[in-house]
Structures are given as C-alpha cells and as structure tokens.
All heavy atoms as an XYZ file, in Angstrom:
747
protein
N     106.035    117.356     97.585
C     105.492    117.604     96.247
C     106.576    117.362     95.195
O     107.731    117.653     95.410
C     105.022    119.047     96.105
C     103.839    119.403     96.934
S     102.370    119.158     95.975
C     101.207    120.033     96.947
N     106.159    116.869     94.072
C     107.082    116.684     92.965
C     107.012    117.899     92.057
O     106.222    118.809     92.268
C     106.711    115.413     92.158
O     105.392    115.555     91.679
C     106.838    114.167     93.010
N     107.844    117.886     91.020
C     107.890    119.026     90.101
C     106.542    119.331     89.470
O     106.182    120.472     89.279
C     108.912    118.749     88.989
C     110.339    118.730     89.474
C     111.304    118.359     88.367
O     110.924    118.411     87.187
O     112.440    118.018     88.693
N     105.772    118.303     89.150
C     104.482    118.502     88.501
C     103.383    118.909     89.454
O     102.244    119.059     89.053
N     103.719    119.080     90.735
C     102.726    119.488     91.708
C     101.947    118.329     92.303
O     100.994    118.523     93.020
N     102.361    117.093     92.017
C     101.687    115.925     92.552
C     102.252    115.640     93.940
O     103.455    115.657     94.144
C     101.899    114.703     91.625
C     101.274    113.463     92.218
C     101.326    114.982     90.245
N     101.366    115.378     94.879
C     101.766    115.080     96.244
C     102.293    113.643     96.309
O     101.562    112.699     96.043
C     100.554    115.259     97.168
C     100.884    115.064     98.622
O     102.026    114.690     98.949
O      99.987    115.294     99.445
N     103.574    113.480     96.682
C     104.190    112.159     96.749
C     103.578    111.269     97.821
O     103.779    110.064     97.810
C     105.689    112.282     96.992
C     106.456    112.766     95.780
O     105.907    112.711     94.661
O     107.613    113.195     95.950
N     102.852    111.860     98.755
C     102.243    111.096     99.835
C     100.812    110.666     99.511
O     100.223    109.882    100.235
C     102.258    111.914    101.126
N     100.279    111.163     98.422
C      98.884    110.855     98.053
C      98.805    109.475     97.418
O      99.493    109.186     96.429
C      98.359    111.912     97.092
C      96.921    111.698     96.704
C      96.388    112.900     95.918
N      95.124    112.559     95.337
C      94.923    112.366     94.029
N      95.904    112.556     93.182
N      93.740    112.037     93.582
N      97.972    108.617     97.959
C      97.797    107.273     97.421
C      97.003    107.293     96.129
O      95.854    107.725     96.130
N      97.632    106.843     95.060
C      96.956    106.851     93.765
C      96.986    105.489     93.064
O      96.208    105.264     92.148
C      97.550    107.924     92.812
C      97.281    109.320     93.343
C      99.030    107.716     92.590
N      97.867    104.586     93.510
C      98.024    103.303     92.825
C      97.331    102.192     93.593
O      97.503    102.064     94.806
C      99.510    102.931     92.700
C     100.346    103.978     92.007
C     101.194    104.810     92.733
C     100.293    104.130     90.637
C     101.968    105.773     92.103
C     101.059    105.090     89.998
C     101.895    105.914     90.741
O     102.652    106.865     90.114
N      96.575    101.375     92.875
C      96.007    100.176     93.477
C      97.108     99.162     93.732
O      98.225     99.292     93.233
N      96.794     98.120     94.468
C      97.815     97.163     94.869
C      98.444     96.437     93.685
O      99.655     96.225     93.658
C      97.274     96.168     95.924
C      98.437     95.384     96.550
C      96.204     95.265     95.332
C      98.050     94.625     97.795
N      97.652     96.086     92.681
C      98.227     95.350     91.544
C      99.160     96.244     90.733
O     100.223     95.795     90.284
C      97.130     94.758     90.661
O      96.293     95.779     90.161
N      98.809     97.507     90.569
C      99.669     98.442     89.838
C     100.940     98.712     90.643
O     102.049     98.681     90.102
C      98.932     99.763     89.538
C      99.860    100.792     88.934
C      97.754     99.498     88.607
N     100.787     98.948     91.945
C     101.951     99.198     92.797
C     102.893     98.003     92.773
O     104.117     98.165     92.642
C     101.509     99.499     94.220
N     102.351     96.807     92.873
C     103.172     95.599     92.856
C     103.943     95.486     91.544
O     105.137     95.165     91.536
C     102.296     94.361     93.072
N     103.275     95.770     90.449
C     103.937     95.706     89.141
C     105.032     96.765     89.026
O     106.123     96.489     88.527
C     102.912     95.887     88.031
C     103.504     95.726     86.646
C     102.464     95.828     85.537
O     101.267     95.586     85.808
O     102.865     96.155     84.410
N     104.758     97.962     89.509
C     105.736     99.051     89.409
C     107.010     98.771     90.189
O     108.091     99.218     89.799
C     105.122    100.374     89.873
C     104.082    100.990     88.944
C     103.383    102.157     89.618
C     104.725    101.431     87.632
N     106.903     98.036     91.293
C     108.090     97.753     92.109
C     108.623     96.341     91.890
O     109.626     95.962     92.486
C     107.834     98.005     93.612
C     107.539     99.462     93.871
C     106.747     97.107     94.148
N     107.960     95.566     91.045
C     108.448     94.228     90.728
C     108.257     93.223     91.842
O     109.106     92.345     92.057
N     107.165     93.324     92.573
C     106.853     92.404     93.665
C     105.453     91.841     93.453
O     104.676     92.395     92.689
C     106.867     93.141     95.011
C     108.174     93.705     95.434
S     107.962     94.556     97.018
C     109.647     95.024     97.344
N     105.154     90.804     94.180
C     103.806     90.266     94.163
C     102.914     91.039     95.116
O     103.383     91.563     96.130
N     101.639     91.108     94.809
C     100.691     91.813     95.671
C     100.679     91.219     97.072
O     100.525     91.941     98.061
C      99.290     91.773     95.061
N     100.882     89.899     97.176
C     100.895     89.262     98.498
C     102.060     89.772     99.336
O     101.947     89.895    100.560
C     100.913     87.732     98.382
C     102.210     87.135     97.880
C     102.376     87.152     96.357
O     101.581     87.747     95.641
N     103.425     86.500     95.866
N     103.167     90.109     98.699
C     104.305     90.678     99.431
C     103.934     92.033    100.014
O     104.284     92.338    101.158
C     105.521     90.829     98.525
C     106.090     89.515     98.086
O     105.357     88.581     97.805
N     107.396     89.424     97.981
N     103.247     92.861     99.225
C     102.848     94.176     99.710
C     101.926     94.036    100.915
O     102.079     94.768    101.903
C     102.162     94.981     98.600
C     103.096     95.719     97.637
C     103.980     94.795     96.850
C     102.291     96.600     96.715
N     101.005     93.082    100.862
C     100.113     92.847    102.002
C     100.914     92.384    103.225
O     100.647     92.812    104.348
C      99.056     91.796    101.647
C      98.009     92.280    100.693
C      96.909     91.215    100.509
N      96.187     91.471     99.295
C      96.443     90.914     98.114
N      97.410     90.033     97.979
N      95.725     91.222     97.053
N     101.884     91.506    102.987
C     102.705     90.992    104.090
C     103.534     92.106    104.725
O     103.651     92.180    105.950
C     103.621     89.874    103.593
N     104.104     92.985    103.909
C     104.903     94.089    104.449
C     104.037     95.049    105.252
O     104.453     95.562    106.281
C     105.641     94.834    103.341
C     106.603     93.963    102.564
C     106.840     94.188    101.221
C     107.265     92.895    103.155
C     107.716     93.387    100.493
C     108.123     92.087    102.444
C     108.350     92.331    101.111
O     109.211     91.536    100.399
N     102.812     95.245    104.792
C     101.890     96.085    105.548
C     101.556     95.415    106.882
O     101.557     96.066    107.939
C     100.608     96.342    104.753
C      99.612     97.197    105.499
C      98.296     97.388    104.767
O      98.133     96.868    103.642
O      97.432     98.071    105.332
N     101.286     94.114    106.849
C     100.945     93.372    108.069
C     102.089     93.424    109.086
O     101.843     93.439    110.299
C     100.601     91.932    107.729
N     103.324     93.468    108.587
C     104.498     93.530    109.474
C     104.852     94.953    109.884
O     105.817     95.187    110.594
C     105.703     92.890    108.783
C     105.554     91.398    108.483
C     105.398     90.538    109.737
N     106.541     90.570    110.603
C     107.509     89.672    110.617
N     107.455     88.655    109.792
N     108.513     89.795    111.460
N     104.069     95.922    109.420
C     104.274     97.305    109.829
C     105.366     98.042    109.075
O     105.814     99.097    109.508
N     105.782     97.508    107.919
C     106.852     98.151    107.150
C     106.358     99.329    106.321
O     107.145    100.172    105.918
C     107.551     97.136    106.246
C     108.228     95.970    106.960
C     108.883     95.043    105.951
C     109.239     96.458    107.981
N     105.073     99.366    106.034
C     104.487    100.506    105.342
C     102.998    100.545    105.648
O     102.431     99.561    106.117
C     104.735    100.467    103.836
C     103.875     99.543    102.982
C     103.844    100.086    101.571
C     104.470     98.156    102.949
N     102.416    101.692    105.408
C     100.989    101.880    105.690
C     100.359    102.656    104.546
O     100.299    103.886    104.561
C     100.822    102.647    107.006
C      99.408    102.675    107.505
C      99.290    103.327    108.869
O     100.269    103.343    109.620
O      98.198    103.839    109.144
N      99.888    101.932    103.527
C      99.263    102.630    102.391
C      97.967    103.294    102.818
O      97.342    102.892    103.809
C      99.010    101.503    101.386
C      98.899    100.270    102.216
C      99.826    100.482    103.377
N      97.580    104.315    102.055
C      96.302    104.955    102.309
C      95.171    104.005    101.965
O      95.380    102.945    101.371
N      93.994    104.373    102.362
C      92.802    103.576    102.062
C      91.706    104.477    101.532
O      91.575    105.622    101.953
C      92.279    102.888    103.328
C      93.239    101.932    103.998
C      93.155    100.586    103.371
N      94.050     99.644    104.047
C      93.912     98.358    103.981
N      92.924     97.830    103.297
N      94.771     97.561    104.569
N      90.936    103.939    100.605
C      89.751    104.654    100.133
C      88.671    104.519    101.197
O      88.825    103.753    102.158
C      89.234    104.062     98.804
O      88.790    102.718     99.053
C      90.292    104.080     97.720
N      87.572    105.218    101.024
C      86.454    105.099    101.959
C      85.949    103.656    102.020
O      85.467    103.213    103.050
C      85.312    106.035    101.568
C      85.676    107.496    101.773
O      86.599    107.775    102.567
O      85.035    108.355    101.142
N      86.100    102.935    100.930
C      85.678    101.536    100.884
C      86.714    100.568    101.411
O      86.487     99.366    101.450
N      87.896    101.068    101.801
C      88.930    100.212    102.383
C      89.966     99.693    101.404
O      90.843     98.912    101.783
N      89.889    100.101    100.143
C      90.856     99.650     99.145
C      92.202    100.346     99.365
O      92.251    101.557     99.574
C      90.348     99.972     97.727
O      89.080     99.347     97.545
C      91.315     99.480     96.657
N      93.282     99.582     99.326
C      94.616    100.159     99.497
C      94.958    101.070     98.324
O      94.689    100.741     97.176
C      95.669     99.059     99.553
C      95.643     98.208    100.781
C      96.622     97.035    100.610
N      96.635     96.178    101.772
C      95.803     95.173    101.965
N      94.874     94.889    101.077
N      95.895     94.426    103.059
N      95.600    102.186     98.638
C      96.096    103.114     97.630
C      97.524    103.478     97.993
O      97.784    104.031     99.052
C      95.245    104.388     97.570
C      93.895    104.167     96.965
C      94.013    103.925     95.476
N      92.713    103.688     94.890
C      92.494    102.758     93.983
N      93.462    102.000     93.553
N      91.289    102.602     93.485
N      98.435    103.140     97.089
C      99.857    103.363     97.326
C     100.314    104.670     96.694
O      99.927    105.002     95.583
C     100.669    102.190     96.760
C     100.398    100.903     97.503
C      99.328    100.097     97.163
C     101.204    100.518     98.564
C      99.061     98.924     97.857
C     100.955     99.358     99.262
C      99.883     98.560     98.907
O      99.619     97.406     99.603
N     101.141    105.390     97.410
C     101.676    106.675     96.957
C     103.078    106.480     96.373
O     103.676    105.410     96.489
C     101.765    107.636     98.144
O     102.742    107.182     99.070
N     103.605    107.552     95.792
C     104.985    107.525     95.310
C     105.937    107.255     96.472
O     106.935    106.530     96.313
C     105.329    108.843     94.622
N     105.642    107.796     97.648
C     106.469    107.526     98.830
C     106.421    106.051     99.213
O     107.446    105.468     99.583
C     106.013    108.385    100.017
C     106.307    109.848     99.828
O     107.105    110.243     98.983
N     105.643    110.680    100.607
N     105.240    105.447     99.120
C     105.109    104.014     99.410
C     105.932    103.191     98.429
O     106.598    102.219     98.821
C     103.647    103.569     99.340
C     102.779    104.151    100.429
O     103.281    104.396    101.548
O     101.573    104.374    100.155
N     105.896    103.564     97.151
C     106.671    102.835     96.148
C     108.165    102.939     96.431
O     108.899    101.950     96.311
C     106.358    103.354     94.744
C     104.909    103.196     94.260
C     104.778    103.709     92.825
C     104.418    101.774     94.382
N     108.627    104.119     96.833
C     110.041    104.296     97.179
C     110.398    103.417     98.376
O     111.469    102.796     98.409
C     110.333    105.764     97.477
N     109.511    103.342     99.342
C     109.764    102.504    100.520
C     109.796    101.027    100.127
O     110.638    100.265    100.623
C     108.688    102.766    101.569
C     108.982    102.158    102.926
C     108.026    102.731    103.960
N     108.297    102.255    105.288
C     109.067    102.884    106.169
N     109.655    104.020    105.843
N     109.246    102.401    107.382
N     108.912    100.612     99.248
C     108.923     99.226     98.773
C     110.213     98.909     98.025
O     110.773     97.817     98.174
C     107.701     98.956     97.889
C     106.387     98.845     98.651
C     105.206     98.978     97.701
C     106.322     97.527     99.421
N     110.700     99.856     97.249
C     111.979     99.644     96.556
C     113.124     99.521     97.557
O     114.043     98.729     97.378
C     112.226    100.768     95.549
C     111.299    100.690     94.340
C     111.584    101.768     93.306
N     110.613    101.706     92.240
C     109.611    102.580     92.073
N     109.483    103.608     92.896
N     108.760    102.436     91.081
N     113.058    100.316     98.624
C     114.078    100.235     99.679
C     114.009     98.877    100.378
O     115.041     98.267    100.651
C     113.888    101.375    100.684
C     114.911    101.396    101.788
C     116.298    101.728    101.254
N     117.245    101.796    102.349
C     118.457    101.251    102.330
N     118.895    100.644    101.252
N     119.249    101.340    103.368
N     112.806     98.384    100.635
C     112.637     97.054    101.229
C     113.278     96.008    100.331
O     113.997     95.121    100.800
C     111.139     96.747    101.462
C     110.601     97.641    102.583
C     110.904     95.274    101.761
C     109.084     97.639    102.717
N     113.043     96.115     99.036
C     113.627     95.180     98.075
C     115.152     95.224     98.114
O     115.814     94.175     98.098
C     113.119     95.498     96.671
O     113.647     94.599     95.740
N     115.728     96.430     98.187
C     117.186     96.570     98.285
C     117.724     95.878     99.529
O     118.756     95.192     99.480
C     117.580     98.050     98.352
C     117.377     98.838     97.089
C     117.591    100.337     97.312
O     117.920    100.756     98.451
O     117.416    101.097     96.344
N     117.032     96.068    100.631
C     117.490     95.482    101.891
C     117.349     93.963    101.889
O     118.207     93.249    102.424
C     116.732     96.109    103.067
C     117.020     97.599    103.282
C     116.032     98.203    104.285
C     118.456     97.828    103.716
N     116.300     93.456    101.272
C     116.152     92.005    101.118
C     117.294     91.440    100.282
O     117.879     90.408    100.625
C     114.811     91.666    100.460
C     113.572     91.762    101.337
C     112.312     91.692    100.487
C     113.578     90.659    102.391
N     117.614     92.135     99.196
C     118.704     91.704     98.320
C     120.044     91.720     99.057
O     120.907     90.878     98.807
C     118.773     92.607     97.074
O     117.520     92.506     96.379
C     119.885     92.201     96.135
N     120.186     92.643     99.997
C     121.414     92.737    100.786
C     121.484     91.651    101.864
O     122.498     91.530    102.551
C     121.523     94.121    101.427
N     120.406     90.884    102.024
C     120.427     89.766    102.946
C     119.750     89.996    104.284
O     119.805     89.128    105.156
N     119.094     91.127    104.465
C     118.412     91.378    105.734
C     117.094     90.626    105.786
O     116.440     90.428    104.757
C     118.133     92.877    105.914
C     119.266     93.700    106.519
C     120.399     93.856    105.535
C     118.747     95.036    106.972
N     116.713     90.219    106.994
C     115.398     89.619    107.172
C     114.394     90.721    107.494
O     114.770     91.892    107.616
C     115.429     88.523    108.252
C     115.802     89.061    109.624
O     115.699     90.253    109.904
N     116.245     88.159    110.487
N     113.137     90.355    107.643
C     112.091     91.358    107.855
C     112.326     92.161    109.131
O     112.139     93.382    109.151
C     110.686     90.699    107.877
C     110.371     90.052    106.517
C     109.605     91.713    108.236
C     110.319     91.013    105.351
N     112.763     91.507    110.202
C     113.031     92.218    111.456
C     114.161     93.232    111.264
O     114.072     94.366    111.747
C     113.385     91.238    112.569
N     115.192     92.842    110.550
C     116.295     93.761    110.274
C     115.860     94.925    109.410
O     116.261     96.074    109.645
N     115.029     94.638    108.432
C     114.510     95.690    107.551
C     113.679     96.679    108.362
O     113.806     97.889    108.188
C     113.697     95.083    106.393
C     114.638     94.344    105.442
C     112.902     96.153    105.658
C     113.941     93.506    104.401
N     112.854     96.164    109.270
C     112.035     97.048    110.112
C     112.927     97.982    110.921
O     112.643     99.178    111.038
C     111.141     96.218    111.027
N     114.019     97.451    111.464
C     114.937     98.280    112.248
C     115.607     99.344    111.384
O     115.690    100.509    111.778
C     116.007     97.408    112.905
C     115.480     96.495    113.963
S     116.763     95.340    114.449
C     116.932     95.741    116.159
N     116.069     98.958    110.217
C     116.736     99.907    109.312
C     115.768    101.002    108.899
O     116.103    102.194    108.933
C     117.317     99.188    108.072
C     117.733    100.175    107.002
C     118.493     98.301    108.473
N     114.560    100.638    108.497
C     113.581    101.634    108.071
C     113.229    102.589    109.209
O     113.114    103.796    108.995
C     112.314    100.961    107.538
C     112.471    100.183    106.232
C     111.166     99.482    105.875
C     112.947    101.061    105.100
N     113.096    102.042    110.410
C     112.806    102.898    111.566
C     113.946    103.892    111.796
O     113.702    105.087    112.002
C     112.580    102.046    112.811
C     112.452    102.853    114.058
N     111.323    103.573    114.360
C     113.333    103.083    115.063
C     111.510    104.201    115.512
N     112.724    103.926    115.958
N     115.166    103.418    111.754
C     116.320    104.299    111.959
C     116.440    105.338    110.845
O     116.761    106.506    111.111
C     117.605    103.478    112.078
C     117.731    102.659    113.361
C     118.920    101.701    113.267
C     117.849    103.567    114.573
N     116.173    104.929    109.611
C     116.221    105.883    108.501
C     115.138    106.958    108.661
O     115.398    108.145    108.424
C     116.068    105.160    107.165
C     117.294    104.363    106.780
C     117.142    103.569    105.491
O     116.009    103.402    104.985
O     118.174    103.111    104.972
N     113.938    106.546    109.068
C     112.850    107.511    109.287
C     113.215    108.484    110.413
O     113.000    109.693    110.299
C     111.544    106.798    109.627
C     110.945    106.040    108.454
O     111.364    106.284    107.302
O     110.059    105.191    108.698
N     113.755    107.934    111.485
C     114.161    108.768    112.618
C     115.253    109.755    112.209
O     115.221    110.933    112.585
C     114.654    107.866    113.744
C     114.836    108.552    115.063
C     115.171    107.548    116.140
O     116.340    107.099    116.191
O     114.268    107.215    116.934
N     116.203    109.289    111.432
C     117.295    110.144    110.952
C     116.739    111.280    110.090
O     117.150    112.440    110.239
C     118.296    109.305    110.166
C     119.564    110.047    109.848
O     119.816    111.126    110.363
N     120.377    109.463    108.986
N     115.805    110.977    109.227
C     115.180    111.999    108.381
C     114.479    113.049    109.234
O     114.613    114.254    108.990
C     114.179    111.349    107.400
O     114.899    110.457    106.552
C     113.464    112.380    106.558
N     113.740    112.597    110.237
C     113.040    113.533    111.124
C     114.024    114.423    111.877
O     113.798    115.631    112.021
C     112.160    112.767    112.110
C     110.985    112.089    111.466
C     110.244    111.158    112.412
O     110.611    111.004    113.571
N     109.204    110.521    111.909
N     115.103    113.837    112.358
C     116.108    114.624    113.080
C     116.768    115.654    112.172
O     116.997    116.797    112.575
C     117.161    113.706    113.697
C     116.691    112.866    114.883
C     117.746    111.822    115.244
C     116.352    113.747    116.066
N     117.063    115.259    110.948
C     117.662    116.200    109.999
C     116.711    117.357    109.694
O     117.130    118.506    109.600
C     118.062    115.488    108.710
C     119.272    114.610    108.851
C     119.560    113.866    107.538
N     120.624    112.929    107.680
C     121.913    113.217    107.499
N     122.267    114.431    107.154
N     122.837    112.293    107.654
N     115.429    117.043    109.519
C     114.440    118.091    109.249
C     114.319    119.035    110.444
O     114.261    120.252    110.265
C     113.081    117.465    108.924
C     113.041    116.784    107.573
C     111.785    115.969    107.326
O     110.925    115.859    108.249
O     111.646    115.426    106.214
N     114.301    118.478    111.640
C     114.210    119.311    112.841
C     115.457    120.178    112.993
O     115.370    121.357    113.326
C     114.006    118.441    114.074
C     113.679    119.253    115.295
C     113.134    118.466    116.428
N     113.841    117.211    116.622
C     113.415    116.237    117.411
N     112.296    116.372    118.067
N     114.120    115.144    117.560
N     116.625    119.605    112.708
C     117.868    120.369    112.774
C     117.855    121.519    111.766
O     118.261    122.631    112.086
C     119.072    119.450    112.521
C     120.374    120.144    112.578
N     121.002    120.620    111.448
C     121.161    120.497    113.631
C     122.127    121.211    111.806
N     122.255    121.144    113.114
N     117.381    121.243    110.567
C     117.315    122.287    109.540
C     116.378    123.422    109.977
O     116.689    124.603    109.773
C     116.841    121.709    108.214
N     115.250    123.084    110.585
C     114.324    124.109    111.076
C     114.958    124.949    112.177
O     114.854    126.182    112.172
C     113.040    123.465    111.607
C     112.029    122.987    110.584
C     110.905    122.224    111.259
C     111.472    124.165    109.802
N     115.604    124.287    113.103
C     116.250    125.014    114.200
C     117.377    125.912    113.690
O     117.546    127.038    114.152
C     116.783    124.048    115.242
C     115.721    123.309    116.061
C     116.356    122.226    116.922
C     114.922    124.279    116.912
N     118.122    125.413    112.732
C     119.210    126.193    112.151
C     118.653    127.408    111.434
O     119.190    128.513    111.558
C     120.035    125.320    111.178
O     120.544    124.194    111.904
C     121.181    126.098    110.577
N     117.563    127.237    110.701
C     116.942    128.346    109.971
C     116.376    129.393    110.937
O     116.469    130.595    110.682
C     115.848    127.833    109.061
N     115.816    128.942    112.056
C     115.245    129.856    113.042
C     116.326    130.713    113.711
O     116.081    131.852    114.083
C     114.490    129.089    114.120
C     113.182    128.516    113.654
C     112.507    127.659    114.736
O     113.016    127.595    115.866
O     111.468    127.070    114.416
N     117.505    130.175    113.859
C     118.597    130.867    114.559
C     119.552    131.579    113.607
O     120.591    132.043    114.038
C     119.350    129.893    115.454
C     118.490    129.347    116.557
N     118.038    130.106    117.612
C     117.965    128.114    116.739
C     117.300    129.367    118.396
N     117.229    128.139    117.893
N     119.186    131.650    112.352
C     120.055    132.332    111.370
C     119.681    133.777    111.239
O     118.625    134.223    111.437
C     119.930    131.667    110.009
O     120.384    130.346    110.065
C-alpha cells in the first residue's frame, strides 16, 4: 500500500497509459509480457491493467536494457531480485517471531 491507501499491486492503467508513463511503446509491454517478464492484471473482458508495481518493473527492465542486458539476462536478474526480496521478507518474519 502507498501513503494514500492505494494498493500498488492493483491494476489501474491501460496499456497505452502505462506505456506512456514508462516511456515505452505498447508493443514492448506486450513483448515483455509474452517473455514472462511481467504479468499485468486483466479485466473480466481480458483488457490488460497495469499496477504501480508493474510500472516499477517496467522501469527496471528499461534500466537493464540501457545497461546492455538482453531479454534473457533481464529475466535472470528479475528472477534473482524477486527471490532476494522473498528471502529478505521471510528472514524478517523469522527474526520478528524469535524476538
């Protein structure tokens, strides 16, 4: 949740708005989804809805592209970063339980 109480995981942006906000083409967002780099929410009708978390991930993809990584490398980095986040959260829970 953000300060205003908005859920960062809730998909609220359509593909054209999300693409504009991150400075990419809509076709890039579709390609990244097809390659498994992100998974936007969908409406009941199947329309993609991007969340604040999705936008942050797209910005991270852009940073990694600028650094010279290819899509396979980006997938590996994102996977490792996600895994690291999960491990840190689990460690924090275990530490809190044993305090």
